[in-house]
N, C-alpha and C positions, 0 to 999 in steps of 0.2 A: 670330170672336173667338178660336177655338183657334189659327188661324194667327198672329194678332197676338201671342198669349201665347207661342207657340213661338219666333217670331222675336225678340221682345223679350227673352225669357229667354236665348236663344242668344247674342244680341249682348252681353248683360250678362255672361254667363259667359266669353265670349271675352276681354272687357276685363279681367275679374277675373283670369283665368289669366295674361295678359300682365303685369298689375300685380304679381301675387304671385310670379311665377317669373322674370321678366327683371330682373336687377340694373340699377340706374341708370335705364334707360328706363322701368321699372315705374311710377314716380311720375307721369310724363307720361301714361301710359295711364290710371292711376287717376283723373286729373282728369276724364276723360270718362265715368266709370262712371255718373253720374246721367242721362246723356243718353237711354238707351233708356226709362227710367221716365218722364222728362219728355215724350218724344215720344209714347209710347203713352197717357199720361194725356190728352193733347189729342186724339189720333187716335181712340182707342177707348174712352175714358171711365175713370171712377174705378175701376170693378170690375176691368177688365182690368189697369190699372196696379197695383192692389193685389195681384192674383194674381202678376204678374211679380215684384214686390218681395218678396212673401212666399216664393215659390219660390226666388228668387235668394238671399235671406238664409239659407234652409235649406241650400241648396247650399254657400254660403260656410262655414257651420258644419261641414258634413260634410267638405268638402275641406280646411278649415283646422284640423281636429281640435278643435273647440270654440270657445268665445267668448274668444279671445285679444284683446289690444289691437289687433292688426293686423286681425283679422277684424271686430271691432267698427267700426273705422274704415271698412272697406268697406261695412258695413251702414249706417253713418251717411251715407255718400255716397248710398245709395239714398233715404234720407230727404230729402236735398237735392233730388234729382230729383222726388220726390213733392211736396214743398212748393212748389218752383218751378212745377210743373204746376198746382197749386191756385191760386197767386197769379197766374199768367198769365191765369187765367179771371176774375180780379177787376179787371183793368185798372188796377192801381195804378201809381204813379210808379216809376221805376227804383230810386230811393233806398229806398223802402219795400219793394219786392220783394227787394232785396239784403239789407237789414237784417233783415227778418222771417225770411228763409231762414237767414241766419247765426245768428240767435238760436235758431231751432228746432233747428238741428244742434248748436250748442254746449250748449243746454239739455239735450237728450237725452244728449249726451256726459257732461255733469257728473253727471246722475242715475245713469247706468249705471256710471260709474267710481266714484262714491260707494258704490253698492250692492256693486260688486265688492270694493272696499276693506274694506267691512264684513264681507262673507262670508269673505274670505281671512284677516281678523284682522291684516293687516299694517299697516293705516293707509294713508291716501291717499298721504302723502309717501314712505313706504317702497316702496309699490307702483310709483309713478311713477319713483322713483329706480332701482329694479331694472330696469324696462323700458328706461330710457335707457341704463343700464350694459350691458345685453345687446345693444342696438342699436349701441353704440359698439364693442363687441367684434366684432360681425358686420362692421361697417364696416372695422375694422382688419384682419380676415382677408381682406376683399375687396381692400384695398390690397396685402396681401402677395401674393395670387394675381395681381394686376395687375403685379407686379414692381417695386413701389416700393422705393427704396434702403433698406437696413437701418438706416442712420443716421436717416433720416426716421421709420421705424417706431419706433425707440427713443425719439425725441423725443416722438412722439405718445403712446406708452405711458406715459412719465414724466408727461405732462400730463393723463392721462385723468381723474384725480380732479377737477382744476380744471375741465376741460371739462364733466364731468358736473354739477358744482356750478352752473355758469352755465346750461347747457342746461335743467336742471330748473326754474330760476327764470325762464327765458324761454319756457317751454312755453305759458303763457297767450297771449302774443303770437303764438307760432308756430302755435297752434291757430286763433286768429282769422284770421291771415294766410292759412293754408292753406285754410280754408273760404271766405274772401273770393275767393281766386284760383279755386277750384273753381266757386263760384257765378257769378262774372264770366264764366269761360270757357263754362260751360254756358248761361248766359243769352244770350251773343252767338251761339254756334253753334246753340243750340236755336231761337232766333228765326229765324235764317237758314234752317235746314232746314225748319221749319214753313212759312215763307213760300214756299219753293221747291216744297213739296208741296201748296200751296193750302190749308193749314190755318190756323185763326185763331191769330194771334200778337199780343201787345200792341204798341202803337205807342208806343215810348218817344221818338220823334223821332230826329233824327240824332245818334247816339252820339258822332260825331266832334266834337260841340259841347258835350259834357258837361264840367262843372267841379265840383270839390269845393267844399263850403261854405267861404266865405272865413274864417269864424271858426276853422277848423282850424289856420290859421297860428299862432294864439296857443298852441294845444296843442303845436305843433311847437317853438315858441320855449321854452315851459315845459319840455318834455322835454329839449331841448338844455341848458338851465340845470341841470336835475337831473343830467345826465350829467357836467357839467363841475365842479360845485361841491359836490355833496351827498355824504353818507356812502353806503356801499355799498347798504343797503336802498333808499334813494331813487334811487340810480343805476339799480338794477334796474327800478324803476317807470318811470323815464325811458326805459330801453332798451326795455321792453315797448311803451310808447306810441310810441316812434320806429319800431319795426318795423311796427306797424299803419299808421302814417301813411305809411311808405314804400310799402306796398301801395296805399293810396288815391291817393297822388300818382303811382304807376306807372300806374294806370288813367287819370288825367288826362293823363299824358305820352303814353300810347298813343293817347288821343283826339286829341291834337295831331298825332302822327305820322300817324294815319289821315286827319286833315283835309288834310295836305299831300299824302298819297298820292292823295286824291280830286282835289285841285287840279291835280296833275300828270298825272292820268288814267293812273296806272300800271296795267299789265295785272295780272289776278288772280294768275297764277303768280309774278310779281315781288313782289307784296305778301306772298304766303304765304312766299316765301323770306326776305324781309326781316324779317317778324314772327318766323319761326323763328330767324333769326340773333340777334334781340334776346333771345329766350327762352333761348338757350344761351350767349350771350356776356355775362359779368358786367359788363364795362365798358359795353357798350351798354345793358344793363338799368339800371345806375346813372345813365347819361346821361339815359335816359327819365324816371327818377324826378326828377332835377334839373330837367329841362325842365318837368315837371308842377308842381313846387313854385314855380319862378320865373315861371310863367305868371300868377300873381296880380298881379305887378308889370308884366310886359312884354306881357301879352295877345297872345301870338304869333299867335293866329288872328284878331285884330282883331274880337272878338265885341262886339256892342253889349251894354249892361247888361241882364241878365236874359234874353239871347237864348237861353241854354242851357236855360231852363225850359220 
């Protein structure tokens, strides 16, 4: 047990330090922060995973100088790993596993942020606005250090207020999308690691055959109409819905890509390279989303009705 705790805590802290200290690459590292908690929940049990999570959270607070929004985000990712581990034991469908984990993480986030806003006396909107403003300034300084032309810096500086206004109002969708991506990545990789180590993992069936519920297309059409013809408050509702749907259809698009990788029997190193390329190339990422959306009509994988269930 002691060895598992030390190893799990060590791995978690390594990922945390990379995520907190390495610009740009840090977010990609943070995505996998739940993985040690998930793995040791299945391998060593609930008590071991609880000790790893509690010790890691305490270390995050100490290293991060208290409960800042960034530190809380990292702690919330530990909750993702914990909840995924619990749900893996329940043998639920992949849809329920993802939805329940996302709701748990978002619920905890809403409660803690609400309490923090009350304690600070700022109000929720002011607190969130201040956090976004500080991050925009940090990003601007990063651009300067990377040698971005001064004309571009000036344009961004002049638009900061408008950027902040939009970002604050898109935060709900950004939070949902971020947690969705984290849950999806850890579910995929966690299941693969558990299987390779001979540990029990849920059988979700071939994930390359997964499809989003068909009814979501009407939500997509509705959000598009809100973006096109409505006043600004409704446009923002449409934009939030569209961002979440883009994440969902990205998962379906990746399932299609994985299906064709399997059909072509591409070697694992080639698959890893191509998946990495999709992750860092915005054009390829958008193409995958479009592929997932139009799969409803074109059925690219030639799936039989209900074959993905």
